[in-house]
N, C-alpha and C positions, 0 to 999 in steps of 0.2 A: 323602530326606526320610522322617523316622521316621513309622511307621503308627500310628494310634490303636488300642490294644490293649485287649482286654476286661478289666474289672474281675472278677476272680476271687477269690473267698473259700472257704477249706477250712472246713467245720463238722465237727468231731470229736464224737463222741458216746460216751457211757458214763461210769458213776461211777468206774470202775478208772482211767480216763484223767484224769478230772477232779480226782481225789484223789491222783494222782500214784503210783498203786500199779503201773501200768504206764507204760512210756515210748512217747509217742505217734511212734513211727518212720515209721508210715505218712505222716503229714503232712510230716514232715521230707523222706522219700523224695519225695513228691509234689511239693513246692515245687521241689526241685533237678531232678526230671525234667521239669517243665513249664517250667522255665527252659531246659532243654537243647532242648527244642522250641520255644522263642521266646514263651513264655508267661510272665508275671509273676503269682504269688500276691500280692494286694495286701493281705490281712488272713486271720488264722486266729483260729477261736472254737471253744471247747469247752463242751458242755452236757452235763450229767448225764443220767441216766435219769429224766426228768420230763416228762410228756406235754405238760402246759400250756407249760413252758419251750421245749421242742422245737418246738411249734406255733407259738408266739409268735415264735422265733428264725427259723423258715423264712419268716413272714410279713414280719418286719422286714428281714431280711437281703436277701431277695428284691427290696426295693424299692431296696437300695443297691448291688447288684451286676448285672452281665451273666451271671455263671456262678457257682453255687454247687455245690461237690463235697462231698457229705454222706458221711460215713464211719461205718460201725458201725450196730448196732441193726436188723439185717435177720434174726436168728437166730429159733429157734422157741420161745424161752422168754417169761415173763411180763415181763421187763425190756426185751425187744427192742421199742421202741415207734416206730421211725422211719417205717414205712409208715403207721401210724395218724396219727402226726403230720402227715404229708404230705398225707394225705386231708383232715383237719381245716383244715389249713392253705389248701388249695384249694377247700374246700366241696364235698368229693367223698365218695363211699361207697367203702368197701374192696369190691371184687368178687373172686370167685374167677378166677383166671386158669388154665384147664384144660390150657394147653399146658405150663405150668411145673410143675403137680401131675404131669403125665405124665412129666416130665423127672426130677423127684425119685423118683417110683416106679420108674423105670428105674435111675436111681442106686443105690438099694437093692436091686433086684433082681440088679444085677450083683456085688452084694457079698453075695448069698445071704441078705439080710436083710428082715425086714418093716418098712415104713415107718412109724414111730411116728405116731399121729394129730396128735400137736403139731406135726409139720412141715408140716401143711396150711396153718398160718398164715404160712409162706413163701411161699405161693401167692396170697394175700390182698394185693391191691394197689390204690391208687387207680385210678379208673375210667379216666383218661385216660393212664396210665402205659405207656410203651413198655419192654418187658423188655430188659435187659442180660444176655447169657448168661452163665453161670457153669459151664463145663465141668469145673471140679475141685472142686465143692462143690454144696450144697444152697441157698445164698441167692443168688438171681437179684439182680442190681441192676435198676435201672429209671430211665428219664429222663421228665421231665415240665416243664411250664411252670408258674410261679406269678408273677404280676405281671410279665409278661414277661421272666422270668429263667429260663434254662435250668438246671434243676437235675438233677444227676445223684447217685443214690443206690447206694452201694457197699457190699460186705462189709468187715468188719474184719479178716479173716484175712489177713495180709499177702501170702501168695502168690496168694490169689484176687483181692485188692484190685489188685495190682500188673498181673496179667495182665489185668484188665478196663480198667484204665487205659490200658495200653499197645494193646491190640488193638481197643478199641471206642470208648472216650472221647476219647483225643487225636485219632485220626481223625476223629471226629464235630466236635470242636472245629476241627479243620482246615477242615473244610467250612464252619462257621459263621464263622470269624474267620481267614481265610487270613493266614499269616505270610509277608511279604515278605522281611525280613532277621531271621536266627536270631541271637540274642546270642553274642558271643565271650566267654570268661572265660580269661584267663591266670593261671596260678598259680605261684609261687614260695615255698619255705620256708627261714627263715634261722633261725640260733641264735647266741645270744652278745650280743644288744642288747635293749635295753628297748623296749617298744612305744612310749612316749612319745619317746623319743630318736630312734628310726627315723622314726617319723611327722613329726617337727618337721625332720630332715633333708631327708626326700622333699618335703614342702611348701616348704622354703626353696630347694631346689636343682633342682626339677623343675617344670615348666608342665605342668598336666594340662589337655588341651583341652576343650572343651564337647563334652558327650555320652559322654565317659569318666569311669567313677567308679573310685576306687581304696578298696579296703577291706583292714581287718586283721583276723585271728582269732589270739588268743593261746592256746595250750595249753603251759604252762611244761613243757620249756625252750624250745619253737620258736614261731615267729611266721610265719603264712602271710600274704603279701600277694597281692591279686589285683586284677587290671584287668578291667573289664567295659565293653563297649559293643556296639553294633549292628554287624553285619557289614560295613555299607558303610563304616564308619571303621576297617577293618582296616589300611592302610597306614600311617594316623597312629598308631594303637595300636602296630603293629609297630616304629616309631620310639622311642615313649616306653618301651616294653618294653626295648629294647636300653639305654636310657639308665638304666632302673631296674636292670637286672641289673649294668651296671658300678658304679652307685652301692653296690650291696650285695654285690659280688663277694668280699670278705673274710669274710662270714657266710653265703653261700649254701651251703645244702645240696643241694637239689635243685629242678628244675622240674615243673611238673605235680603229679599226685596220687600219684605212684610210692610214696613212702615210702622213708624211709632205710634200713630193713633190705632192702627190696627191691632198692634201688640198690646196696648193698653186695653183696648175692647176685649180682647180674647181674655187677658187676665181678669177684667172686671167679671165676665161671664162665668170664669173657672171658679172665683170667689162667690159668686152669686150675689154680687154687690151692686148696688144702684148708684147713680152719680148726679150731683148737681152742679153746674158751672156758672160761676158769677164773674164777669169782667168788666174792667175798664182799661181803655187804651187799645186792647186787642181786637176790639170791634167783632167779637163773636167768632174769631178764628178758632180759638183751642174747641169751642163746642162744635163748629161746623165740621172739623176734621173727625171729632169723635162721632158725630152723626152719620157722616159719611161712611164710618167703618162699623156702624150699626151698634155704637156703645149703648148699654142700658141707662140712657139719660133721662131722669123723670122730670127735670126742670132745668133751664138755662136761661140767662138774662145778662144783658149788656147794659150796664147802668152809665149814667152821666158823671161826670166828675164831681158834681156838686151834690150827688145823691148819698144817702147814708147808707154805707155798707154794713155796718154792725146792726142796725135794725133790719135789714133786709136778711141777714145771716141769721139772726135769732128767729125770726119768722119762718124761715125754712127749716132751721132745726126742729122746731116745734112741729111743723107739718110732716117731716120727712126724718123721723128720728134716728133710721138706720141708714140713710144714705150716706156717702161720702160726699162732702161739700169741697170744692176747690175753688178759691177766690184770689184773683190777681187784680189788685187795685192799688189806688193812691199813687199812680206813676207821675214822676216828676220827671219831664223829659230834658230838662236842664242840666240836673245833676245826675239823672239815670237811676235815681232810687225808686224802688216800688215795695209793696208788700205782696207777700205770697202766704196764703193761710190754706191749710188742709184740715178741715173739721172732719174727724172719724167719730163714730158713736161713743168713743171712749177720751178721744183728745182733741184738743184744740192746738195744732202747731202754727205759729206765727213767725215769719221771717221777714226781717228788713234787710232787702238786698240792693246791691247797685250793680248796674251794668256799667263796665269800665273799659269796654271794648271800643273800637273806632266807630265813628257815627256813620249811620247808613240813612237811606231813604226811609220815611215812615212805614212803608208796608214790610221791608226787610226787618226793621226793628220790630215791628208787631210781629213778624214771623219769629224770630229770636224768642221774644217773651213768650210766644204760645209754646215753642218747643220746651222753654224751661217749665211752663206748667205740666206738659204732657209727661216729661221726664220725672216730675215730682210724683205724679200719679204712678208711673212704671215702678219707680223706686219704693214706693210705699207698698205696692201690691207684691213686690218681690223681696220685702223684708229688708232693704237696703237703707243707708241713710239718705233723707229725703232731698239733700242737697249735694250734688256731685261734684266731683273734682273739675273746676271749670276756670280757666285762667282769665276769662272775661267777666267773670261774676263774682263779686265780693259779698260775703255775709257779714253785715254790719251788726245785728244782733238777732237773736232767737229767743 
């Protein structure tokens, strides 16, 4: 039986977050981290550096939720208003917490610096606040109750925020709201089908039992499919997962969150195989992702459109006779045609291909072509046909 879970809201603060000048990565990370621990964030809200709006939001949202996690606004400057808003929302005074003042003085002393007087503000907290330690910064967090809602106030610096969440806030949540079943989330990524076509086939051919949800996330050219359910449904979910993988097997890239480049890197190392990448148009993206995944690349090169690819390949084959060479070149952006070559120690596979999908910005099209290159390597290393089933990719000749 599913347990009743707390309503948790994340309240992010700061003009720079509200106006989109910085991306709110803290809120995204927190939602995912809490999910992994068995808690679901039910809503997220962003408020700028406005004392009245912050105060009203704390009062209103504390009536609607069991838990609020407030992020940001605990610094020493004039636009850091969170502690003051918390005091006003609870009808309390700000008081000096000498234990945190001592921690800050020690923080600066260890760095042979005098503590600026402005930092005293960070030790001024609502009277009922319970301090949450910040061992790597000067902004302590704190916990308090408003309208029977547990509110955690956290610093905006990501490293400080994440450590406070994982080491102090989640353990406290687990005491207040024990989790019987953690959620399961199975993920796989496919390429070569449209999201609507994929969803229609899944909904037509698969029966999704109650308690299991299926979701899609599209980032051209890939689509992630995930199944989510509580742990007690694992056997049912495993059965559905097998059916789903069978349904999408012709387009399946990988399971989990490994990533295509990481999978290719793992396969190369398993086969004790080195790699050379030659690119035109993709601006080094194929090689960059593989370098980042620590693939055994012995050479990579980005050629201009007027350079002779064939002579380059001939020289590289003579220099590295046992390496795999992947070359994506001769791209005609108007027609969408391009050449994809895979030179192995025994064969030279050459494909004339045409991208026939909708037109995107150049950076997205570069990502699409790069994914085709990575998938070709994956397929070769797994012993599959080199070009996959792909509605937006036409094989002109091979």
